[in-house]
C-alpha positions in Angstrom: -36.3 -47.7 38.6 -37.1 -44.1 37.8 -35.9 -42.1 34.9 -36.9 -41.9 31.3 -39.0 -45.0 31.4 -41.1 -43.9 34.4 -40.5 -47.1 36.3 -40.1 -47.7 40.0 -36.5 -47.7 41.2 -35.3 -50.2 43.7 -31.6 -50.5 44.5 -29.8 -49.6 41.3 -31.2 -51.9 38.6 -33.5 -54.2 40.5 -37.2 -54.2 39.5 -36.9 -53.1 35.9 -40.6 -53.9 35.3 -43.8 -53.7 37.2 -45.0 -56.7 39.2 -46.8 -58.0 42.2 -44.3 -59.9 44.2 -45.1 -63.3 45.6 -42.6 -64.1 48.3 -40.6 -67.3 48.0 -40.8 -69.8 50.8 -39.6 -73.3 50.0 -37.8 -73.3 46.6 -40.1 -71.3 44.3 -43.3 -71.9 46.1 -45.9 -69.2 46.4 -45.9 -67.6 49.9 -49.5 -67.3 51.1 -48.5 -64.8 53.7 -47.7 -62.2 51.0 -50.5 -59.7 50.8 -50.1 -59.0 47.0 -52.9 -60.4 44.7 -52.0 -63.5 42.7 -52.1 -63.5 38.9 -52.6 -66.8 37.0 -53.5 -67.9 33.5 -55.3 -71.2 33.0 -58.3 -73.1 31.6 -61.5 -72.4 33.5 -63.6 -75.5 34.4 -66.9 -76.0 36.2 -67.1 -79.2 38.3 -69.9 -80.4 40.6 -68.0 -82.1 43.5 -69.7 -84.3 46.1 -70.0 -82.6 49.5 -71.2 -83.7 52.9 -71.9 -86.0 54.5 -69.5 -88.5 52.8 -67.8 -86.4 50.1 -68.0 -89.4 47.8 -70.8 -89.3 45.3 -73.7 -86.9 44.7 -75.7 -89.8 43.2 -75.5 -91.5 46.6 -76.8 -88.6 48.6 -73.9 -86.3 49.0 -74.7 -82.6 48.7 -73.6 -81.2 45.3 -70.9 -78.5 45.5 -70.6 -76.6 42.2 -67.1 -75.3 41.9 -64.9 -73.3 39.5 -61.5 -74.8 38.9 -58.6 -73.1 37.2 -56.3 -75.6 35.5 -52.7 -74.3 35.2 -50.3 -75.4 32.4 -47.4 -75.5 34.9 -47.5 -76.9 38.4 -47.0 -74.8 41.5 -46.5 -75.3 45.2 -47.5 -73.2 48.2 -46.1 -72.3 51.6 -46.8 -69.8 54.4 -49.9 -71.6 55.7 -50.3 -74.2 58.4 -52.1 -76.5 55.9 -49.7 -75.9 53.0 -47.3 -78.6 51.9 -44.4 -77.1 50.0 -43.3 -80.5 48.7 -46.6 -81.0 46.9 -46.8 -79.8 43.3 -50.3 -79.2 41.8 -51.9 -77.6 38.8 -55.5 -76.8 39.9 -56.9 -73.9 41.9 -60.3 -73.7 43.6 -61.8 -70.3 42.6 -64.4 -68.7 44.8 -66.5 -66.1 42.9 -67.6 -62.8 44.3 -70.8 -61.0 43.5 -68.8 -58.9 41.0 -67.1 -61.9 39.2 -69.8 -64.6 39.3 -71.4 -63.7 36.0 -68.1 -63.4 34.2 -67.0 -66.8 35.5 -70.2 -68.4 34.2 -69.6 -67.0 30.7 -66.0 -68.1 30.5 -66.2 -71.8 31.4 -64.0 -73.7 29.0 -61.9 -70.7 28.0 -58.3 -69.8 28.8 -58.6 -67.0 31.3 -56.4 -64.5 33.2 -57.4 -64.2 36.9 -56.4 -61.9 39.7 -56.9 -63.7 43.1 -57.1 -62.4 46.7 -57.3 -64.0 50.1 -55.5 -67.3 49.1 -55.4 -70.2 51.5 -54.4 -73.8 51.6 -57.2 -76.4 51.4 -58.1 -77.7 54.9 -61.7 -79.0 54.7 -63.5 -81.4 52.4 -65.3 -78.4 50.9 -62.0 -77.2 49.4 -61.5 -79.0 46.1 -57.9 -78.0 45.2 -54.8 -77.5 47.3 -55.1 -73.7 46.8 -58.4 -71.8 47.4 -58.7 -68.1 46.5 -61.3 -65.5 45.8 -61.6 -64.1 42.3 -61.0 -60.3 42.2 -61.0 -60.1 38.4 -61.3 -62.6 35.5 -61.0 -62.0 31.8 -60.5 -64.1 28.7 -56.8 -64.6 28.0 -55.5 -62.7 25.0 -54.8 -64.9 21.9 -51.0 -64.8 21.3 -51.8 -64.9 17.6 -53.5 -61.5 17.9 -50.2 -59.8 17.9 -49.7 -57.8 14.7 -47.3 -55.6 12.9 -43.6 -54.7 13.2 -44.1 -52.7 16.4 -45.4 -55.8 18.2 -42.5 -57.8 16.9 -40.1 -55.1 18.3 -41.7 -55.4 21.8 -41.6 -59.2 21.6 -37.9 -59.1 20.5 -37.0 -56.9 23.4 -38.5 -59.2 26.0 -37.0 -62.3 24.3 -33.6 -60.6 24.7 -34.3 -59.9 28.4 -35.4 -63.5 28.8 -32.0 -64.6 27.5 -30.3 -62.1 29.8 -28.8 -60.4 26.8 -28.7 -56.6 27.5 -26.9 -55.8 24.2 -29.7 -57.3 22.1 -32.4 -55.8 24.4 -30.9 -52.3 24.1 -31.0 -52.5 20.3 -34.8 -52.3 20.5 -34.8 -49.1 22.6 -34.5 -45.6 21.2 -30.8 -44.7 21.3 -31.1 -41.7 23.7 -32.6 -44.0 26.4 -30.0 -46.7 26.4 -28.4 -45.3 29.6 -28.4 -46.0 33.3 -30.6 -49.0 34.2 -31.5 -49.4 30.6 -27.9 -49.7 29.4 -26.8 -53.0 27.9 -24.6 -53.8 31.0 -27.3 -53.0 33.5 -29.9 -55.1 31.8 -27.5 -58.0 31.4 -26.5 -57.9 35.1 -30.1 -58.0 36.3 -31.8 -60.3 33.8 -28.8 -62.5 33.4 -28.7 -63.1 37.1 -32.3 -64.0 37.8 -33.1 -67.1 39.7 -35.8 -67.9 37.1 -35.6 -66.1 33.7 -38.2 -63.7 32.6 -41.1 -65.3 30.7 -43.6 -63.3 28.6 -47.2 -64.4 29.2 -48.9 -62.2 26.7 -48.4 -59.1 24.5 -51.7 -57.3 23.7 -52.5 -54.2 21.7 -53.3 -51.3 24.1 -53.5 -48.5 21.6 -51.7 -47.1 18.5 -48.2 -48.2 18.9 -48.8 -49.3 22.5 -48.8 -52.8 24.0 -49.8 -54.3 27.3 -47.1 -56.9 28.3 -47.7 -59.5 31.0 -44.6 -61.3 32.3 -43.1 -63.2 35.2 -39.7 -63.9 36.6 -38.0 -64.7 40.0 -35.1 -62.8 41.4 -33.5 -63.2 44.8 -36.0 -60.8 46.2 -39.0 -62.9 45.2 -41.3 -63.9 42.3 -42.7 -61.2 40.0 -46.0 -61.3 38.2 -46.0 -58.0 36.3 -47.6 -55.8 33.7 -46.3 -52.9 31.7 -47.5 -50.6 29.0 -44.8 -50.4 26.3 -45.0 -47.5 23.8 -43.2 -47.6 20.5 -42.1 -45.1 17.9 -41.1 -45.4 14.2 -37.9 -43.9 13.1 -36.3 -44.2 9.7 -38.6 -47.1 8.9 -37.7 -49.1 12.0 -39.7 -49.5 15.3 -38.2 -48.8 18.7 -39.4 -48.8 22.3 -40.0 -45.3 23.4 -41.3 -45.8 27.0 -42.4 -48.4 29.5 -45.0 -47.5 32.1 -45.2 -49.6 35.2 -48.7 -50.8 36.3 -47.8 -52.7 39.4 -44.8 -52.7 41.7 -41.9 -54.5 39.9 
């Protein structure tokens, strides 16, 4: 959506925020044929699995295979791969480090992390230790939700909570009055967010500068699943805080 908020426009109100779409195959499964990177949050674990020849027990002679595992809070499923079973729900991902991310992964074991993954594939050998295997493009410690502070952050959180409920009237109340038009009007936001297949869910709100916040969120529309980020800038007027602009970082 273009206009005053500087967002990508896609057929009237669709794609209010930035995101990387993950196409939907069976139900809400992640489509591995989609070329966009995957974004996940979960707990990072380090596990030594038994490898060849028997894939049973390192203590009995199997080759040790040290592996990073991302444990998700909510189960997912995958499709779009000959080895994917869309009916199988799972909550662990086998992470493959690159030279650029190996050090960061070592230092974050046991922590809640945000990862961006590329080249995902379904497990198809005994050396794959989770149903989904993917290479780590970036990894960082997940922001603590309790780190949010101040009235401006609460304004941003309130805006997204209103969108999650599909209530454009309440969402518009958090935007500066002169920008409550077009795709950011109460009716437009209600039509889009009230009609999502899966409602918007905020993953994190982090401070990005004075009066600015990095928001991570996800939702699923009829077009596909969105994992998105946006920089939301706020302004104080008459002792109250309002959203002044939203800058898209991805593509929904």
